[in-house]
C-alpha atoms as a printed R data frame, in Angstrom:
    type eleno elety resid chain resno       x      y       z
1   ATOM     1    CA   MET     A     1 107.818 88.929 110.103
2   ATOM     2    CA   HIS     A     2 106.831 90.150 106.986
3   ATOM     3    CA   PHE     A     3 105.040 88.301 104.816
4   ATOM     4    CA   ASN     A     4 104.782 88.831 100.692
5   ATOM     5    CA   LYS     A     5 100.728 90.064  99.966
6   ATOM     6    CA   ASP     A     6  98.338 87.857  97.884
7   ATOM     7    CA   SER     A     7  97.575 89.445  94.979
8   ATOM     8    CA   LEU     A     8  97.617 86.789  92.599
9   ATOM     9    CA   TYR     A     9  94.242 87.335  91.894
10  ATOM    10    CA   ALA     A    10  94.454 91.196  91.702
11  ATOM    11    CA   ASN     A    11  94.269 91.290  88.051
12  ATOM    12    CA   PRO     A    12  91.271 90.397  85.026
13  ATOM    13    CA   LEU     A    13  93.089 86.928  83.948
14  ATOM    14    CA   GLY     A    14  91.850 86.175  80.719
15  ATOM    15    CA   GLU     A    15  91.841 81.866  81.953
16  ATOM    16    CA   ILE     A    16  91.610 80.849  85.452
17  ATOM    17    CA   ALA     A    17  93.960 78.274  86.137
18  ATOM    18    CA   THR     A    18  93.451 75.654  88.819
19  ATOM    19    CA   PHE     A    19  94.800 76.132  91.864
20  ATOM    20    CA   LYS     A    20  97.915 74.694  92.484
21  ATOM    21    CA   PHE     A    21 100.474 75.008  95.309
22  ATOM    22    CA   ASP     A    22 102.864 76.381  93.127
23  ATOM    23    CA   GLU     A    23 106.185 78.571  94.046
24  ATOM    24    CA   SER     A    24 103.532 81.950  93.413
25  ATOM    25    CA   VAL     A    25 101.152 80.771  95.978
26  ATOM    26    CA   VAL     A    26 104.472 79.134  98.151
27  ATOM    27    CA   ASN     A    27 105.629 83.204  97.693
28  ATOM    28    CA   VAL     A    28 102.400 84.343  99.126
29  ATOM    29    CA   PHE     A    29 101.137 81.421 101.511
30  ATOM    30    CA   PRO     A    30 101.587 83.112 105.119
31  ATOM    31    CA   ASP     A    31  99.235 86.299 103.853
32  ATOM    32    CA   MET     A    32  96.683 84.103 101.919
33  ATOM    33    CA   ILE     A    33  96.022 81.850 104.219
34  ATOM    34    CA   GLN     A    34  95.499 84.514 107.287
35  ATOM    35    CA   ARG     A    35  93.206 86.508 104.927
36  ATOM    36    CA   SER     A    36  91.247 83.568 103.326
37  ATOM    37    CA   VAL     A    37  90.254 81.445 106.326
38  ATOM    38    CA   PRO     A    38  88.584 82.745 109.406
39  ATOM    39    CA   GLY     A    39  90.484 81.913 112.992
40  ATOM    40    CA   TYR     A    40  93.699 80.338 111.420
41  ATOM    41    CA   GLY     A    41  95.533 81.467 113.701
42  ATOM    42    CA   ALA     A    42  93.499 80.249 116.717
43  ATOM    43    CA   ILE     A    43  93.538 76.925 114.892
44  ATOM    44    CA   ILE     A    44  96.910 76.461 114.884
45  ATOM    45    CA   SER     A    45  97.943 77.469 118.252
46  ATOM    46    CA   ALA     A    46  95.191 75.582 119.185
47  ATOM    47    CA   ILE     A    47  97.006 72.598 117.055
48  ATOM    48    CA   GLY     A    48  99.671 73.182 119.508
49  ATOM    49    CA   LEU     A    49  97.659 73.088 122.594
50  ATOM    50    CA   LEU     A    50  96.107 69.761 121.935
51  ATOM    51    CA   ALA     A    51  99.036 68.418 120.657
52  ATOM    52    CA   GLY     A    52 101.066 69.229 124.174
53  ATOM    53    CA   ARG     A    53  97.678 67.144 125.574
54  ATOM    54    CA   PHE     A    54  97.715 63.959 123.506
55  ATOM    55    CA   SER     A    55 101.637 63.854 122.327
56  ATOM    56    CA   ARG     A    56 103.126 60.434 124.648
57  ATOM    57    CA   SER     A    57 106.780 59.150 124.247
58  ATOM    58    CA   HIS     A    58 107.952 57.303 121.623
59  ATOM    59    CA   SER     A    59 105.303 58.038 119.719
60  ATOM    60    CA   HIS     A    60 104.663 60.212 116.610
61  ATOM    61    CA   CYS     A    61 103.036 63.438 115.514
62  ATOM    62    CA   TYR     A    62 101.997 63.663 112.159
63  ATOM    63    CA   ASP     A    63 101.291 67.373 109.994
64  ATOM    64    CA   LEU     A    64  99.576 65.623 106.942
65  ATOM    65    CA   GLY     A    65  99.267 68.038 104.104
66  ATOM    66    CA   CYS     A    66 101.807 70.664 106.181
67  ATOM    67    CA   SER     A    67 102.585 73.314 103.611
68  ATOM    68    CA   LEU     A    68 104.938 75.722 105.075
69  ATOM    69    CA   GLY     A    69 104.447 73.763 108.758
70  ATOM    70    CA   ALA     A    70 102.477 76.012 110.566
71  ATOM    71    CA   ALA     A    71 100.866 73.347 112.781
72  ATOM    72    CA   ALA     A    72 104.390 71.274 112.839
73  ATOM    73    CA   LEU     A    73 105.990 74.111 114.552
74  ATOM    74    CA   ALA     A    74 103.119 74.664 116.421
75  ATOM    75    CA   MET     A    75 103.185 71.093 117.864
76  ATOM    76    CA   ARG     A    76 107.392 71.438 118.408
77  ATOM    77    CA   GLU     A    77 106.652 74.283 120.392
78  ATOM    78    CA   ARG     A    78 104.081 72.174 123.177
79  ATOM    79    CA   ILE     A    79 105.126 68.807 122.655
80  ATOM    80    CA   ALA     A    80 106.888 67.620 126.160
81  ATOM    81    CA   ALA     A    81 107.058 64.059 125.757
82  ATOM    82    CA   ALA     A    82 110.331 62.450 125.205
83  ATOM    83    CA   ASP     A    83 111.253 61.045 122.092
84  ATOM    84    CA   CYS     A    84 108.588 62.018 119.927
85  ATOM    85    CA   ARG     A    85 108.793 62.726 116.414
86  ATOM    86    CA   ILE     A    86 107.284 65.119 114.390
87  ATOM    87    CA   VAL     A    87 106.683 64.075 110.548
88  ATOM    88    CA   ALA     A    88 105.291 66.714 108.392
89  ATOM    89    CA   VAL     A    89 104.511 65.463 104.820
90  ATOM    90    CA   ASP     A    90 103.407 67.675 101.711
91  ATOM    91    CA   SER     A    91 103.623 66.445  98.029
92  ATOM    92    CA   SER     A    92 104.275 70.245  97.031
93  ATOM    93    CA   GLU     A    93 107.762 70.212  96.174
94  ATOM    94    CA   ALA     A    94 107.416 74.033  96.502
95  ATOM    95    CA   MET     A    95 105.823 74.353  99.964
96  ATOM    96    CA   VAL     A    96 108.710 71.415 101.363
97  ATOM    97    CA   GLU     A    97 111.707 73.349  99.802
98  ATOM    98    CA   ARG     A    98 110.541 76.471 100.952
99  ATOM    99    CA   PHE     A    99 110.025 75.018 104.721
100 ATOM   100    CA   LYS     A   100 113.320 73.455 104.870
101 ATOM   101    CA   ARG     A   101 114.943 76.555 103.898
102 ATOM   102    CA   ASN     A   102 112.681 78.202 106.762
103 ATOM   103    CA   LEU     A   103 114.128 75.770 109.225
104 ATOM   104    CA   VAL     A   104 117.273 76.669 108.372
105 ATOM   105    CA   ALA     A   105 117.462 80.126 108.316
106 ATOM   106    CA   ASP     A   106 115.827 80.441 111.477
107 ATOM   107    CA   GLY     A   107 118.424 78.448 113.335
108 ATOM   108    CA   SER     A   108 116.059 75.963 114.118
109 ATOM   109    CA   LYS     A   109 117.479 72.487 115.086
110 ATOM   110    CA   PRO     A   110 116.214 69.834 112.777
111 ATOM   111    CA   SER     A   111 113.793 68.210 114.642
112 ATOM   112    CA   ILE     A   112 111.098 67.793 112.264
113 ATOM   113    CA   ASP     A   113 111.291 64.984 109.699
114 ATOM   114    CA   ILE     A   114 109.832 66.758 106.591
115 ATOM   115    CA   GLN     A   115 108.951 64.861 103.523
116 ATOM   116    CA   CYS     A   116 107.795 65.294  99.989
117 ATOM   117    CA   ALA     A   117 105.094 62.585  99.348
118 ATOM   118    CA   ASP     A   118 101.725 62.056  98.615
119 ATOM   119    CA   ILE     A   119  99.501 61.731 102.067
120 ATOM   120    CA   ARG     A   120  97.449 59.067 100.558
121 ATOM   121    CA   GLU     A   121 101.135 56.854 100.396
122 ATOM   122    CA   VAL     A   122 102.557 57.594 103.199
123 ATOM   123    CA   GLY     A   123 102.953 55.005 106.249
124 ATOM   124    CA   ILE     A   124 101.172 55.831 109.784
125 ATOM   125    CA   GLU     A   125 102.882 54.362 112.630
126 ATOM   126    CA   ARG     A   126 102.717 54.464 116.637
127 ATOM   127    CA   ALA     A   127 100.741 58.007 116.432
128 ATOM   128    CA   SER     A   128  99.430 60.058 118.942
129 ATOM   129    CA   VAL     A   129  98.852 62.849 117.227
130 ATOM   130    CA   VAL     A   130  97.699 63.366 113.082
131 ATOM   131    CA   VAL     A   131  96.750 67.034 111.549
132 ATOM   132    CA   LEU     A   132  94.986 67.309 108.692
133 ATOM   133    CA   ASN     A   133  94.502 71.020 108.298
134 ATOM   134    CA   PHE     A   134  92.564 72.161 105.674
135 ATOM   135    CA   THR     A   135  93.934 68.972 103.777
136 ATOM   136    CA   LEU     A   136  91.446 66.749 103.635
137 ATOM   137    CA   GLN     A   137  89.502 69.415 101.480
138 ATOM   138    CA   PHE     A   138  91.830 68.718  98.692
139 ATOM   139    CA   ILE     A   139  91.592 64.667  98.136
140 ATOM   140    CA   PRO     A   140  89.554 62.837  95.708
141 ATOM   141    CA   LEU     A   141  86.586 62.334  97.418
142 ATOM   142    CA   ALA     A   142  86.808 58.606  96.817
143 ATOM   143    CA   ASP     A   143  90.512 58.204  98.726
144 ATOM   144    CA   ARG     A   144  89.057 60.212 101.853
145 ATOM   145    CA   ALA     A   145  87.628 57.367 103.443
146 ATOM   146    CA   ALA     A   146  90.543 54.867 103.225
147 ATOM   147    CA   LEU     A   147  93.064 57.654 104.021
148 ATOM   148    CA   LEU     A   148  90.886 58.241 107.420
149 ATOM   149    CA   GLU     A   149  91.334 54.306 107.765
150 ATOM   150    CA   LYS     A   150  94.455 53.998 107.256
151 ATOM   151    CA   ILE     A   151  95.223 56.948 109.766
152 ATOM   152    CA   TYR     A   152  93.261 55.174 112.447
153 ATOM   153    CA   ARG     A   153  94.851 51.986 111.936
154 ATOM   154    CA   GLY     A   154  98.212 53.512 112.305
155 ATOM   155    CA   MET     A   155  96.898 55.183 115.596
156 ATOM   156    CA   LEU     A   156  97.534 54.995 119.496
157 ATOM   157    CA   PRO     A   157  94.254 54.257 121.714
158 ATOM   158    CA   GLY     A   158  93.900 57.327 122.843
159 ATOM   159    CA   GLY     A   159  95.408 59.244 120.114
160 ATOM   160    CA   VAL     A   160  93.653 62.194 118.384
161 ATOM   161    CA   LEU     A   161  92.847 63.028 114.853
162 ATOM   162    CA   ILE     A   162  92.544 67.172 114.042
163 ATOM   163    CA   LEU     A   163  90.658 67.619 111.297
164 ATOM   164    CA   SER     A   164  90.187 71.051 109.914
165 ATOM   165    CA   GLU     A   165  87.772 71.871 106.778
166 ATOM   166    CA   LYS     A   166  86.063 74.130 105.301
167 ATOM   167    CA   LEU     A   167  82.090 73.014 104.748
168 ATOM   168    CA   GLY     A   168  79.195 72.908 103.267
169 ATOM   169    CA   PHE     A   169  75.804 72.977 104.545
170 ATOM   170    CA   GLU     A   170  73.233 70.526 104.046
171 ATOM   171    CA   ASP     A   171  70.481 73.117 103.883
172 ATOM   172    CA   ALA     A   172  71.203 75.617 101.034
173 ATOM   173    CA   ARG     A   173  69.990 78.494 103.145
174 ATOM   174    CA   GLN     A   174  72.907 78.131 105.865
175 ATOM   175    CA   GLN     A   175  74.991 77.410 102.755
176 ATOM   176    CA   ALA     A   176  74.264 80.506 100.845
177 ATOM   177    CA   LEU     A   177  74.479 82.804 104.458
178 ATOM   178    CA   HIS     A   178  78.152 81.124 105.458
179 ATOM   179    CA   VAL     A   179  79.506 81.388 101.867
180 ATOM   180    CA   ASP     A   180  78.398 84.858 101.628
181 ATOM   181    CA   MET     A   181  79.851 86.043 104.807
182 ATOM   182    CA   HIS     A   182  83.200 84.202 104.279
183 ATOM   183    CA   HIS     A   183  83.312 86.492 101.473
184 ATOM   184    CA   HIS     A   184  82.278 89.540 103.368
185 ATOM   185    CA   PHE     A   185  84.953 88.480 106.054
186 ATOM   186    CA   LYS     A   186  87.762 88.335 102.852
187 ATOM   187    CA   LYS     A   187  86.352 92.129 101.951
188 ATOM   188    CA   MET     A   188  87.529 92.999 105.165
189 ATOM   189    CA   GLN     A   189  90.851 91.546 104.744
190 ATOM   190    CA   GLY     A   190  91.528 93.812 101.568
191 ATOM   191    CA   TYR     A   191  90.595 91.285  99.078
192 ATOM   192    CA   SER     A   192  88.233 93.164  95.846
193 ATOM   193    CA   GLU     A   193  85.270 91.621  94.110
194 ATOM   194    CA   LEU     A   194  87.627 90.584  91.750
195 ATOM   195    CA   GLU     A   195  89.875 88.715  93.525
196 ATOM   196    CA   ILE     A   196  87.354 86.795  95.530
197 ATOM   197    CA   SER     A   197  85.780 85.509  92.131
198 ATOM   198    CA   GLN     A   198  88.783 84.647  90.555
199 ATOM   199    CA   LYS     A   199  89.977 82.904  93.370
200 ATOM   200    CA   ARG     A   200  86.969 80.751  93.713
201 ATOM   201    CA   LEU     A   201  87.011 79.747  90.311
202 ATOM   202    CA   ALA     A   202  90.683 78.708  90.306
203 ATOM   203    CA   LEU     A   203  89.414 76.625  93.443
204 ATOM   204    CA   GLU     A   204  86.046 75.463  91.997
205 ATOM   205    CA   ASP     A   205  87.126 71.806  91.172
206 ATOM   206    CA   VAL     A   206  89.734 71.548  93.530
207 ATOM   207    CA   LEU     A   207  88.533 71.991  96.923
208 ATOM   208    CA   LEU     A   208  85.670 70.154  97.454
209 ATOM   209    CA   ALA     A   209  83.313 70.396 100.561
210 ATOM   210    CA   GLU     A   210  81.683 68.270 102.848
211 ATOM   211    CA   SER     A   211  78.844 68.686 105.487
212 ATOM   212    CA   PHE     A   212  79.986 67.959 109.235
213 ATOM   213    CA   THR     A   213  77.928 65.244 109.154
214 ATOM   214    CA   THR     A   214  79.239 63.604 106.556
215 ATOM   215    CA   HIS     A   215  82.599 63.810 107.669
216 ATOM   216    CA   ARG     A   216  80.992 62.619 111.358
217 ATOM   217    CA   HIS     A   217  79.849 59.750 109.299
218 ATOM   218    CA   ARG     A   218  82.947 58.860 107.893
219 ATOM   219    CA   LEU     A   219  85.393 59.211 110.966
220 ATOM   220    CA   MET     A   220  83.090 57.075 112.951
221 ATOM   221    CA   ALA     A   221  83.189 54.266 109.987
222 ATOM   222    CA   ALA     A   222  86.954 54.492 110.241
223 ATOM   223    CA   GLY     A   223  86.658 53.666 113.593
224 ATOM   224    CA   PHE     A   224  86.738 56.382 115.768
225 ATOM   225    CA   ASP     A   225  85.059 56.666 119.040
226 ATOM   226    CA   SER     A   226  83.887 60.263 119.144
227 ATOM   227    CA   VAL     A   227  83.723 63.004 116.375
228 ATOM   228    CA   GLU     A   228  82.950 66.902 117.610
229 ATOM   229    CA   ILE     A   229  83.769 70.422 116.225
230 ATOM   230    CA   TRP     A   230  85.781 72.524 118.980
231 ATOM   231    CA   PHE     A   231  85.959 75.714 116.500
232 ATOM   232    CA   GLN     A   232  83.809 77.287 114.233
233 ATOM   233    CA   TYR     A   233  83.804 80.204 111.757
234 ATOM   234    CA   PHE     A   234  81.562 80.647 109.426
235 ATOM   235    CA   ASN     A   235  81.920 77.618 106.656
236 ATOM   236    CA   PHE     A   236  86.027 77.111 108.663
237 ATOM   237    CA   ALA     A   237  85.764 74.468 111.339
238 ATOM   238    CA   SER     A   238  87.917 72.144 113.279
239 ATOM   239    CA   MET     A   239  86.517 68.621 114.495
240 ATOM   240    CA   ILE     A   240  88.318 66.606 116.947
241 ATOM   241    CA   ALA     A   241  88.060 62.897 116.689
242 ATOM   242    CA   LEU     A   242  89.182 60.415 119.353
243 ATOM   243    CA   LYS     A   243  90.280 56.792 119.122
């Protein structure tokens, strides 16, 4: 499948605007995410496998911060449980509209409930699977605990939360190493120094990364019984939290 190439930061910009998931980002998002997040394809594939393992009949599976629906589509491919409803939510109107159009274009059955809403305001009910795939990092720090507590309350016993995040590191040497290696990864994907630098500035006050220790403590405080990293590639990781 052909995707538009991400060249949003290829030319010098006089002023670096704050990163937003607007139409310009939507137009290049599949290319951007694949070339920016190490292991993204593997994470999406495994989300489908985990959804197949944990989904239950007459339950809900949520993709919170769904963007163009990669996780929701992976879940749909693998879920065999009867009457299991997939709910995909994103606050970006441009993302939601493109996701809807893509489903219509490929003739997919409308088996995914797509909603344009702030995930902090969406009710979570009878959830067997909840996915926050590189979403929590864009939520204000002060709101993260309440969001995770709401998710926990809305989950069925035995449910799973899959949380993928860009990590920060408490050790300064580890932080410098992982940031440097991520930049090398992006260069290998064809991004220039200028693109990397300008994108970093655009995300500086928007994407707020935290350490695994911080994530684990918050998840355990919300009520989850067990939290572990199942995948990590430099400073990008995905965690499994079990209820």
